[in-house]
N, C-alpha and C positions, 0 to 999 in steps of 0.2 A: 580619780584613777590614780593608781600608784604610778609614780614617776621614776623612771630609771635614767639617771645621767651618766653617760659614758665619757670619761675625761680623756681627750686626745692630746697627749703631750708631744712635743717635737721628737721625731724619729719614732713615732709609734710603730708597732708591728701590725701591719694590716690584718693578719689572720686573728690576732688577739682582739682587735677592734671589732671585727666582723661577728665574732661569736656571740657577744651579749646582744648586739644589735639584732641579729637574726632570731635568737632564742626568744628574747622578750617582745620583739615586735610581731612575732608570729603566734604568740600564745593567746589562745581564746578560751573564754570561760564556757561553761556548758551551754548558756544561751546565746553564744556566738559573739558576744561583745569582746572587744580587745581587753586583755587583762592588764596591759602596761602602756604607758606613754613613754617613748623612748627619745631621748635628747643626746646629741653629740655636742659636747662642750670643749672649747679650746681655750688656751691661754693666750692665743694670738689669732689674728684673722685668718692666717694661712698656717697650716701644720705640715711639716715634712713628714711624709710616710713612706720614705724610701723610693720606690719606683713611681710615686705620684705625690702631687700636692693635695691637701685636704682643706676645704674652707668650711669650718663648723658653723652651724646656724646659731650657736648659743655660745656665750662666754662663761667665765668662771662664776659669775654671779647666779647662774642657774643651779650650781651645786647647792646653794643654801636652801632651797625649797624642795630638793629632791628627797624621795623616800629612800632610794638605794643609789649609791655611786659606785660605778664599776671602773677600775683603772687597768687598761690594757698594758702589756709589757712594752718596753722600748728597745731599741737596738743597743743602747748603752746604759744598762741599769744602774751603773755606779756614777753616771753623770750628775752633776749638782741639780737638785730640784729647785726650779724657780720659786722664789719666796712667795709670789702671789698664788701659785698653785698649792703650796704647802699651807698657806693661810686659809684657802678655800676648802681644802680637805679637813683641816681642823675644825673650821667653822661648821662644815656639813656634819661631822661627828658630834659636835657640841649641840647641834639641833636634833640629834637623834637619828640621823640616817644611818643605814646600813651600808658599810663600805666593804667592797670586795676587790682583790687583786687577781689578775690573770698572769701566770708565769712570772716574769722578772719584775713585775710591778709591786711585788712584795717589798723591793727595794725603795719604791716610791712611798709606800705607807710607812715603812720604817724610817725613811728620812724625814717624814713629817711628824715623827714621835708617836704614831698611832699603833705600833706593835709592841712597845715596851712592856715587858712583863708578860707577853702573850705567847702562845705556841703558834708557829706559823710554818708555811711550806713555800717552796718555789721550785723551779726546775732543778732536778738533782744536780745538773752540772754546775749550778750557781749557788747551791746551798752552802758550800764551804765559805764562799765570799761573803754571803749574807750573814752568817754566823760571826765571822771575823770583823766585819764592819759594824755590826750591831749586836754586841755581846748581851744586851738586855733582852734580846729576842730568843725564845726557845725554838730553834729551828728543827723541823722534822722532815728529813728529805725522803722519807719512805712512803709517804701517803699521797693521794690524788689531791685532796683538799683538807682544810682545817676550818671548822665553823666555831667561832667563839661568841656566837650570838650576833653582835652588831658589827663584828670585824671578822672577815672570812678571806682566806688566802687559798690559791690553787697552784698545782704544779705546772708542768708544760702546757702549751697552747691547748691540746686536746682536753687536758684536765679542766681547763676553763669552761669547756662544754658540760662536763660532769658537775661542776660548781653551779653554773647557771641553772641546770635542770634540778639540782638539789635546792635552790632558792625558790624556784617555781613551786616545787613540791612542799616547801615550807609555807609558802603563801596560799596556795589553792589546792593542795592535796595531790595524792598520787595519780588520780585519773587524769587531771589536766596535764601534770607533768608527763605522764606516759603518752599522751597524745603528741606533744611537741618532741618527745623522744622518738616516736615513730616517725614523724614528719622528718626528723634529722637522720633517721636510719642509724641510730645508736641505741644500746640498751640503756634503760633508765638508771641501772647501777652496774658498774663494771667490777669484776672480781679482782681482788688484790689491790696493790698500790703502786707507787712508782718504782719499787724494788725490782719488779719484772722487767723494766726497761733499762735498768742500769747494767752496764758491762761490769761484772764482778771479778775484776782481776785480783790476784793475790797480792798483798802488799810486798813490795820487793825489799830486800835488804839494801842499804846504802852501798853505792859502788865501792868496791874495795873492802867491804866488811867481812869479818871472818866467816859468817854464814853464807856468803854468796855462792861459793861453789856447792855447798850442801843443798841450798834452795834450788839451784839449776838441776841438780841430780833428782831432787824430790819431785820437781815439775815433771820431769821425764818419766818417772816411775810411779807417780801417785796412782795411776790406774791399775798397777799390780797388787794393790792392797797392802802396801807398806804401812807400818805402824810407827808411832812415836818412838818405841823402843829400836826399831830398825834405824830410825834417823840418828838416835843417840849412839848406837853402835858404830855407825858409819863415821860419825863426828868424833868418835873416841872419847865420849863423856857421859855422865850419868844423865838420866831423864830430867832430874832436878835442875842440873846445870844447863841442859839444853833448853829447858823452858825459860830459865832466866835469861839466857842469851837471845831467845827468840823474842821475849818482851822488849829487850833493850834494842835490838837491831831490826826486827820486823814489825813490832808494835802489836803482836798478838800471840796467842799460844800455838804451839806445833799442831795441835789437833784441829783447831779452827783454820789454821793456814792450809792444812791438808784438805779439809772439807771445802774450802773455797776453790782450790785447784780442781778438785772432783766435780764440783757443781758446775764450774765453768766448762769442763770437758762434756758433762751431760747436757749443758745448754747447746752446745755445738752439735752434739749428736741428735738431739731433739729437733734442731733446726734443719739439719742437712740429711738425715736418714729417716727411714720408716721402721727402724728396729723397734721391737717391743719394749715397753719401759723397764721391765724386769731385766732384760738383756743390757739395756743402757746402764742400768744400775751396776751390773756386774763389770761391764766394760769401763766404767768410770772409777772402779776401785771401792765401791761400797759393799759392805759385808752382807746386807740383806736388802731386798726391795723396800721393806718397811723403814729401815734406817735411812735409805736414800730418799724416799718421799718426805720424811719428816724433815731432814736436813735441807732439802731442796726448797720446801715451803718456808723454812725458817730464813734461808738466805734471799730467795727470790721473791717471796710473797705470795705466790700461787703454787699449785701442785704441777707435777710434770706434764700431765694430760692438758691442763689449761694453758700452760706455757706452749706446748706444741700447737694447740689450736690457735694461739695468737701469733706465733712467729715461725712455725713449721713451713718451710718452703720447699721441701723434698716432693719431686714428681717422679713417680715410679715409671719404669719403662713399659709396664703393661697396664691393662685395665683401662679405666677412664683417664688416668693421668691427673686426677683431681688433687686438690690440697688434702693432706692427711693430718 
């Protein structure tokens, strides 16, 4: 039977730990047999899991014989990785085990040297830190998970569920994976990636920068359909000079900056109103509904309708009052 070892390091995140345990331990083959044997392994007899203590039944030596090793995230992903845990992970990899990280445990695999030269992801809020600490890792903050074959990484905790279902599908096919997805009451595949969960604020100019007043005005008026030429005229400079100053002070182009402001306004309207999407496009400053949909998907990763389905919380005063 395929053995899945779940590594519980000190200050393990309980939700991250429970996801692979539940998914793999509940997966059944068409004849009813268990598809996996699941072991929880610790580097010590007792592991701090925050609100409770955990006494794993297996030690690090169990990783050497595992077919898959899943590493849940920890409360402090940048904390030093114990030498014995790093050695056990490297040994498992050398033995041909498939290694997978959930959320912040991409830091764990990186600290063990197992992500060097690979594309990887982690929770979007920690992606910048992962890239800074481990420059040999190609960090992609916009996806739910990355599959490099024998090394896989996932984004936030819920994306760990997506990753585990993906591994089940790779091992036993879509029918088996769909069964455990239904049992978990989640889709087998979610539309879009992490981008839809990120708050896309526009990059500010440094405090005291020459563009700061202009950006404040643009933020207040972007929904009125102002153009880059309007910004240049207000700043009293050519569009070429404005573009150069934007790159120097805001780290992007004027058109991209305006698009981010408008997309953020559109997100707010999709979350808080039941306005038609075409009306939201107009009220966010986009010239056409088509341009709005294209730019929204480019920035957020899903279309406006899918975003509203996931995050819309407006309840109308009449009718059923249901989610829209």
